BASELO-707857 format. One line per 3 residues: number of its first residue (from 1); for each residue x, y, z of N, C-alpha, C. Coordinates in steps of 0.1 Angstrom, whole numbers, plus 5000, padded with zeros to 4 digits. Example, Ala and Ser with C-alpha at 12.3 -4.5 7.8 and 13.67 -1.06 7.14 Angstrom:
<sites>
1 = 5132:4943:5078:5123:4955:5078:5132:4967:5078 | 5128:4978:5071:5137:4989:5071:5129:5000:5079
</sites>
This chain:
<sites>
1 = 0522:0073:2984:0529:0081:2974:0544:0076:2974 | 0549:0074:2962:0563:0068:2961:0573:0079:2964 | 0585:0075:2967:0596:0084:2972:0599:0094:2961
4 = 0600:0090:2949:0604:0100:2938:0593:0111:2937 | 0580:0107:2938:0570:0117:2937:0570:0126:2949 | 0572:0121:2961:0573:0129:2973:0584:0139:2972
7 = 0596:0135:2967:0607:0144:2965:0604:0155:2955 | 0598:0151:2944:0594:0161:2934:0584:0171:2939 | 0574:0166:2947:0565:0176:2953:0571:0184:2963
10 = 0580:0178:2971:0587:0186:2981:0596:0197:2975 | 0603:0194:2964:0611:0204:2958:0602:0215:2952 | 0591:0211:2946:0582:0222:2940:0577:0230:2951
13 = 0572:0224:2962:0566:0232:2973:0577:0241:2979 | 0589:0236:2980:0600:0244:2986:0604:0256:2978 | 0601:0255:2965:0605:0266:2956:0594:0278:2957
16 = 0583:0275:2962:0572:0285:2963:0574:0294:2975 | 0570:0306:2974:0570:0316:2985:0556:0318:2989 | 0553:0316:3002:0540:0318:3008:0539:0331:3015
19 = 0529:0339:3013:0527:0351:3020:0514:0350:3028 | 0515:0353:3041:0504:0353:3050:0503:0366:3057 | 0491:0371:3058:0488:0384:3064:0478:0383:3076
22 = 0480:0391:3086:0471:0391:3097:0461:0403:3094 | 0449:0402:3100:0440:0412:3099:0438:0419:3112 | 0435:0432:3112:0433:0439:3125:0421:0434:3132
25 = 0423:0433:3146:0412:0429:3154:0410:0414:3155 | 0419:0407:3148:0418:0392:3148:0431:0387:3156 | 0429:0375:3161:0441:0368:3167:0452:0366:3157
28 = 0464:0366:3162:0476:0364:3153:0474:0351:3146 | 0479:0351:3134:0479:0339:3125:0490:0329:3130 | 0487:0316:3127:0497:0306:3128:0499:0300:3115
31 = 0511:0299:3110:0515:0294:3097:0524:0281:3099 | 0521:0271:3090:0529:0259:3091:0540:0258:3081 | 0551:0253:3085:0562:0250:3076:0565:0235:3078
34 = 0565:0227:3067:0568:0213:3068:0583:0210:3066 | 0587:0200:3072:0601:0195:3070:0600:0181:3064 | 0604:0179:3052:0602:0166:3045:0612:0164:3034
37 = 0619:0153:3034:0629:0150:3024:0640:0160:3025 | 0644:0164:3037:0656:0173:3039:0653:0187:3033 | 0641:0191:3033:0637:0204:3028:0626:0210:3037
40 = 0628:0224:3039:0617:0231:3046:0607:0236:3035 | 0594:0233:3037:0584:0237:3028:0574:0246:3034 | 0573:0259:3029:0581:0265:3019:0594:0269:3025
43 = 0604:0271:3015:0617:0275:3020:0618:0290:3023 | 0609:0298:3017:0608:0312:3020:0594:0315:3023 | 0592:0322:3034:0578:0325:3039:0577:0339:3043
46 = 0568:0347:3038:0565:0361:3042:0553:0362:3050 | 0555:0368:3062:0544:0369:3072:0544:0383:3077 | 0533:0387:3084:0532:0400:3091:0537:0398:3105
49 = 0542:0409:3111:0547:0408:3125:0535:0403:3134 | 0538:0395:3143:0528:0389:3152:0524:0375:3148 | 0529:0370:3137:0525:0357:3132:0534:0346:3139
52 = 0528:0335:3143:0535:0324:3148:0537:0314:3137 | 0550:0310:3135:0553:0299:3125:0556:0286:3133 | 0549:0275:3128:0551:0262:3134:0557:0253:3124
55 = 0569:0247:3127:0576:0238:3119:0572:0224:3124 | 0569:0215:3114:0566:0201:3118:0575:0192:3110 | 0582:0183:3117:0592:0174:3111:0584:0161:3106
58 = 0583:0160:3092:0576:0149:3086:0586:0138:3081 | 0599:0141:3083:0609:0131:3079:0611:0120:3090 | 0617:0109:3086:0619:0099:3096:0632:0100:3103
61 = 0639:0111:3102:0651:0114:3110:0650:0128:3116 | 0657:0130:3127:0656:0143:3134:0662:0155:3126 | 0656:0166:3128:0660:0179:3122:0659:0190:3133
64 = 0665:0201:3131:0663:0213:3139:0659:0225:3131 | 0655:0235:3138:0652:0248:3132:0660:0258:3140 | 0671:0263:3134:0681:0271:3141:0683:0284:3133
67 = 0680:0295:3140:0682:0309:3134:0697:0311:3132 | 0700:0317:3121:0714:0321:3119:0718:0333:3127 | 0708:0340:3132:0711:0352:3140:0709:0350:3155
70 = 0705:0338:3159:0703:0334:3173:0689:0338:3178 | 0680:0342:3169:0667:0346:3174:0658:0335:3179 | 0661:0323:3174:0653:0311:3179:0661:0298:3176
73 = 0658:0288:3183:0665:0275:3181:0656:0264:3187 | 0654:0254:3179:0646:0242:3184:0655:0232:3190 | 0650:0223:3197:0657:0210:3200:0656:0202:3188
76 = 0663:0190:3188:0662:0181:3177:0648:0176:3177 | 0641:0177:3165:0627:0173:3163:0627:0160:3157 | 0621:0150:3164:0618:0137:3159:0606:0138:3149
79 = 0603:0127:3143:0591:0126:3134:0579:0131:3141 | 0572:0140:3134:0559:0146:3139:0561:0156:3151 | 0573:0158:3155:0575:0169:3165:0573:0182:3159
82 = 0569:0192:3167:0567:0206:3162:0575:0216:3170 | 0578:0227:3164:0585:0238:3170:0578:0251:3165 | 0575:0260:3175:0568:0272:3171:0576:0284:3176
85 = 0575:0295:3168:0581:0308:3172:0573:0319:3167 | 0570:0329:3175:0562:0341:3171:0572:0352:3167 | 0570:0357:3155:0578:0368:3149:0572:0381:3152
88 = 0577:0388:3162:0572:0401:3166:0577:0413:3158 | 0590:0412:3153:0596:0424:3147:0599:0421:3132 | 0597:0431:3124:0600:0430:3110:0615:0427:3107
91 = 0618:0420:3097:0631:0417:3093:0632:0403:3085 | 0644:0400:3082:0646:0387:3075:0653:0378:3085 | 0648:0366:3086:0653:0356:3096:0657:0343:3089
94 = 0669:0342:3084:0674:0330:3078:0676:0319:3089 | 0674:0307:3085:0676:0296:3095:0681:0283:3087 | 0685:0273:3095:0690:0261:3089:0688:0249:3099
97 = 0691:0237:3095:0691:0226:3104:0705:0224:3109 | 0707:0224:3122:0720:0223:3128:0726:0209:3125 | 0717:0199:3123:0722:0185:3120:0725:0183:3105
100 = 0719:0191:3096:0721:0190:3082:0722:0205:3076 | 0733:0211:3077:0734:0226:3074:0730:0230:3060 | 0730:0220:3051:0726:0223:3037:0711:0226:3037
103 = 0703:0223:3047:0689:0226:3048:0687:0240:3053 | 0682:0249:3044:0680:0263:3048:0666:0268:3045 | 0662:0279:3052:0650:0286:3049:0651:0300:3054
106 = 0641:0308:3051:0640:0322:3055:0626:0326:3058 | 0624:0333:3069:0612:0339:3073:0614:0354:3071 | 0605:0360:3062:0606:0375:3060:0594:0380:3067
109 = 0596:0389:3077:0585:0395:3085:0583:0409:3081 | 0571:0413:3077:0568:0426:3074:0560:0433:3085 | 0561:0446:3086:0554:0453:3096:0539:0451:3094
112 = 0531:0450:3105:0517:0449:3103:0511:0463:3103 | 0508:0467:3091:0503:0481:3089:0489:0484:3095 | 0482:0473:3098:0468:0475:3103:0458:0476:3092
115 = 0462:0475:3080:0453:0475:3069:0451:0462:3063 | 0439:0459:3059:0436:0445:3054:0434:0446:3039
</sites>
């Protein structure tokens, strides 16, 4: 895939909001966020409390996943490195790349009501 097409797809995917819900009696969900072309994909993610989010760096330079509120912080992630965090409490969790502060994202955590 050429670079222009990858960037266009990355921008489109970054503009989308993904919502993931967990179901009662099931193990907590794990949701993926990609890091590609200096963008978190998706840039906004809605999940239920108890969901684990895993970021994977698909860029060829290091990036971090750093909470603006101090809730979580990754080390510098090289290509194909992963960082995971389990969101236990409802709220909005904005984050950024400490190496490239223009890269931002938000995890919105909703209470798990126990209804499917």
